[in-house]
N, C-alpha and C positions, 0 to 999 in steps of 0.2 A: 381637534387638530391632529393630522397624521403624524405618526411616530417618525423620528429621524434616527437612523441607525449608523453606528460606526463599527468598523472591523479593524482590530489591532493585530497586525501580522498578515502579510499578503503572500504567503507561500501557497502551497497546494491547497490546504484547507481554507485559508483566509480569502484568497482570490476567488475560489469557487463560491464561498459563502456570500461574499460581497456582491458578486454578479447575480446570484440567485435571489438575494434580498431585493435588488433592483428590479429583477424580473417579477417579483411578487408585488411591486408597486411602491416600494419605499424609497425615500431619498437616502442615499448611502455615501459615507465618506470612509475610505480605507486609509490606514496608516502603516508605514513601514519605516524602519530606521536606515534602510539602504536606498539612497537616492536613485541609483540606476534602476532598481526594481520599480520604483514609483514612476519613473520616466517611461519605462517600457509599458506598464499597465495603463498609463494615461494616454498612450497611443493605441490602446486596444490590443496589445500583444501580451502573451503570457510567457513566463520564464520556464515553463514545463509543458510537456505534451499531455493534454487531457481532452478527449473527444468532446466537441461541442462548446468548450469553455471560451475559446477565442471568439467564436461567433456570438456567444452570449454577451461577452464584454463589449464587442463592437456595437451591439444592439443598444447598450445603455451608457457607455462612457461619454461624459460631456466633451464636446468639441469634435466629435466624429460625426460626419454628415449623416443625417437620417436617424441618429440615435435619440433615445428618450432624454438623455442628459441627466438621468437620475443618479449616476455613479461618478464620483470623483476620488482622487487620491492625494495624499499629502504626507509631509514629514513632520508637521507641526502638532505637538501635543495640545497646545493652547487652542488651536483650531478644532481639534477633536472634542475637547471638553466643552467648548462653546456651542458646538453643532449638535451633539448627540443626546438622545433620550435613553437609548439602549446601546450599550457598548459590548461587543462580542470580542473576547480575547482568544485569538486563534494561533498563538505562537507555538513553536516547536518544543517538544520535550524529549530530547534524544537520550540515549543511554550514556551514563557517565563513563569516561575513559577508564578502562581497567576495572570497572565495577559492573554489577548487575543493576544497580539503582538508577532511578530516573534523574536526569539533570534538570532541576527546576529553575536554573538561573535566568532563562529567558522569560518565564512566567513571572518570576519575582521582579525582574527589571520592568516588565510591562505594567504590573500593578503599581510599582513605586513611581513610575512616570505618569501614570493615569490619575492616581489618587489626588494629587494637588490641584488638578484642573477640572475636577468633576463638579457639576452643579448639584445642589440639593434636589433630591427627587429622581436622580438618574438611577438606572439599573445597569450593573455590570454583570455580564454573563460569561462564565468560563466555558470554553469548548475544548480546550486542550486536554489530552489524556494525562491525568496526574495521579500520584499515589493517593489512596484514600486517606482523608484527614487534611488534605491541602486546602479545601474550600473553607473549612473552619478557621484555619490559620490566616488565609488571605482575607476573609471577611473582616478580620480585626484590623487590617491595614487600611480599610476604606473609611472616609470621613462620615460623621453622623449625618443621617438623612439619605444615605446611598445604600441601596440593597444589593446583595450578591445572589446570583442563581448559578447552578451548574447544569449545563446542557450538553452532554457528551455528543461527539460526532460519530457517525457510523458509515463514513464514506468508503466506497470501494473504488480504488484507482481504476480508471477506464469507464466508470459509471457514476462519477462524482456529481455531475450536473443533475442527472435524474434522481440520484439519491438525496440531493438537497431539496429539489423542488417537489419530489414525491417520496418522502421517507417512509420506511416501513413502520417506524414509530418515532415519536418525539418524547424524550425523557427530560424532565426538569426537576432538579433538586432545589427547593425553595424554602424560605423561612417566613414568608409573608404572603397574604392574599394579593397584595398589590403586585408583587413580582410574578405570581402566577397569572394574574390578569393581563399584565403587559406581554408576557410570553404567549398567552393564548391569542392576543392581538397580532403578534408577529407571525405566528404559525396558523392564522385563521384559514388561509386558503387550503393548505394540505389537510388540516383537520376537517374542513368541510367536505373534502374529497374522501374522507374515511380513515385517515391516518390516526392511529391510537395516540392519545396524549396522556402520558404516564407522569403523575405528580408524586414526588417522593422527597426524602430528606437528602442532605448533602452526601453522607457516606454512601447511601445506596446508589445515587446518581453516579458517583465516581466509580463505584464497583461495577456498574452495568457494562461499561466499555471493556474493562480489563477482563471481566468474567466472560463476555461474549467472545473476545479474541482468544482467551484461553480454551474455551470450548471448541472453537474452530480449529485451533492448533492441535488440540487433542484428537479431533476427528481425522485430520490429515495425517498425523503421526500414527494413529491407530492403523489406518489402511496401509501405511508404509511399513509398519511392523508386520502386518499380514503378508506384505510383499516379500519380506525377508523369509518368512516361513514358507511361502509358495516357492521361492527360489530353492530352498533346501529340500522341499517335499515333492517338487515337480508339478505344482499346481498352477492355476491361472488366476492372478489377483483381480483381473478385470471382470472375469465371470463371477468370482467370489463377491466382488463389490456390487455387481448387478443383482445377484441373488439376495444379499442382505439388505440392499437398498429398497427392495419392494416392501420391507417391513416399515410401516408408517411411523413406528416409534424411532426408527433409525434414519430413514430417508437416504436418497441417493446423492445428495449434494455433498461436495468436499470428500468424496470417496474415490478419487482418481489417484492411484499410486504414481509416484514419480520421484524426482530429485528433491522434493520437499518445498517448504515455503521460505520466503525471504521478504525483502522490502523493509520499509522504515517503520512498520507498525507491529506485526505479530511477534517477531523475534524479541525486540526490545520491550514490548509490553508484557510478555509473559515473564521475562527476566526481572523487570521492575516490580511485577506483582509478587514474585517470589521474595525479592529483597524487602518489600514492604511488609509482607506476612511475617518475615523474620523480626522486623522491628516491632511488630505488634505482639510478638511472642506466640504466633500460631503458624510457625514455619512448617510444622508437620502436615498441616492441612493442604499444603501445596507442593509437597515433595514430589508428587507425580509429575509436576511440570518440568522438573529437572530431567526426567527420562524422556518426556515429550521433546524437549530441546535436543537431547542427546540423539534420539532416533532421527530427528530432522537433519542434524549435522552429519550423521553417519551416512545418510543417503548420498551425499556429495562424494564421499570417499568410495562408496560402492560403484558409482558411475565411473569414476576414474579407473577402478579395477576392471570393470566390464570393458572399458576402452582398451586397457592394456592387453586383456585376453584377446580382444578383436584384432589387435595388430601383431599378435604372435606370442604374447604372454610373458616376455622377458623384460623388455625395455621400450620406452618411447623414442629412444635415440634414433634419429634419421627418419622418423615416421611423421607424416603429415596428417593433421587432425583438423577437420572442419567442424566448427561449432555454430549451429543455427540458433541464435538467441543470445541476447546480452542482458535484457531487462528481467526483473524478477517475475513479471507476469506480462501478458499481452496488453495492447491498447494503453501503453504507458511508456515513458522514457526513463523511468526510475530504475537505477541499477544498484540502489542501496542493498547490501547484503544479498546480492543476486546469486542464486545457486549456479546459474549458467556461467557467470564470470568466475566464480570460485572454482568450478571444475576446470574451466579453461586455464586459469592461472596455475592450478596444481599440475596439470599435464605439461604446461610449459616449463615449470620448475623442474620437472622430471625429464626434460630433454626433448619433448615433443615440439614440432613446428605447428603452432596453432593459428588458425585464421578464423576470425569471428565475423558474422554478419547478423545485423538486427535491423528491422524496418525503421525504428525510431530512436533506439538507444545508443547509436554509434558515438555521438559526440561525448555523452556522459561516460561511456565505457572507456573511450580513449583517455579521458582525464584520470580515471581511476586506475586503469591498467595500460599505461602508455607503451609497454614493451610487447604487448600482443600485436599480431598482424590483423588488419581489418580489410574486408573486401566490400565492394560497392553493390554486390548482389549475392544471392544464394549460389548462383551458378559459379561466380568467381571464387567464392569461399570454398566450394567443393572441388574446384579444379585441382587435379593431382592428389586428392586426399586418399589416404589409406583407410580412413573410417570417418563417418559423418555422425555427429551427435546432435540430436534434436532436443534442445533444452528449454525453449520458451515456446508456448503453444500458440504462436501467431497464426491467424487464418492463412496468411500468405504461405506459410510452411505446409499447412495441411493441403493446400491446393497446388503444390509444386508438382512438376512432371518428372516422375522417377526416371523415365527414359532419357530426358534431356540431361538430368544430373548424372546418370550413369555413363553418358557419352564422354564426360569430362573427368570423372573420378578415376583415380588410379586403381581402386578396388571398390566393388559395390557392396559395402558393408555399412548398415545404418543402425544406430542404437537410439531407440525412442525413449528419452528420459521423461516424457510427459504422458505416455500412453494415449496419444492423440492422433497419430498417423494411422492410415488404413494399411494393415499388414499385407492384405491381398494385392493391392495395387503395386506395392513395392516389390513383393516377391515375384509377381508376374513380369516385372521389368528386370528380373535377374538379380535382385538384391538379396543379400543375407540380412534378414530383419530380426532384430532382437529388442524386446521391450522389458522394462524393469518389472520384476515379479511375475514374468510370464515365460518361464523356460520351456513350457510344454506347448505354448500357443503357436 
């Protein structure tokens, strides 16, 4: 008999996982404690922007004409317990307010509500990013006859659907052959396509996600540290990155210098990792992550200083600043810990008149920074601007016509905070072009 799958938590991770499991052929029931979210998902709509996700939902949500009907949503824990063979826990683990540590309250609440309704023989699978040691503790909260596995997620916002259907690896922390067997059945399609299936213990599975994010953060902050040196020495960080990227031991990915990383994963994950290492008595092993975090946050202040120099060097008072980008990365509407909005907010606090435009993140940005001005297009954002800051590398921004923007700007000065624009095109249109870490370019 085919496995039936439940997904607990239908945010970014959960909604994507539920839709992907239905696409792989399983009957799926998703649960959330927010009725409005369930209502929206049940109509085939998503509460966030993620390319391809709404189309995948419409393909499978029950009640939508032409759908497979394999995917439904509920607020009932009893219905979840009676329905599922494999239960994926996909709830959020944010950073604790005022601390580096991870807030496990959502995960703990999910397990507490799930445990009493589970049938004997069920498998609970944690996908949330948690401090190492959490699986061991949570396994003890489950009833006898119920197994726990830990299966970390590696989704990239903007590519989440493809990352779920065609992952570059599947990692499972298990304690029984039965749990491994069930998860091999769940992931049979991607494994048959060649996706590696890595079986390990609980602690290793928990550490894989935080280790991977820490390595990526390190690589980003390394090239940004090199950008600081290039600024001082008159070098070109883009050429430096190209040259070292040809070394296959290093690789070119994640070596684009700029205003740094943000979002709901990398910053809070490396901080939670540091906090957990301290609890385990091995904080010295991860002291380097404190500098990684510091380099990353410093980039935002450096962009503010570059903008101040661009408008005269003294003050932002009376100066109009256009900010292209609000989300922390392109192909997403996620503005959590966004470097773009952080820079915009700092400039406004220092007296600048800041106008922001983003293709998908405007609504979320308005909620987070209601005092900033927002424009309906890049052209409107740039109208009358003394300086233009490019802070999120949307394709739309790379394809902008510098001549058209120059016709409405007060001053043709552009600062590329993502090293993604074509300097030649902008300079040929009469713009003063400056990119981070490239004073000589």
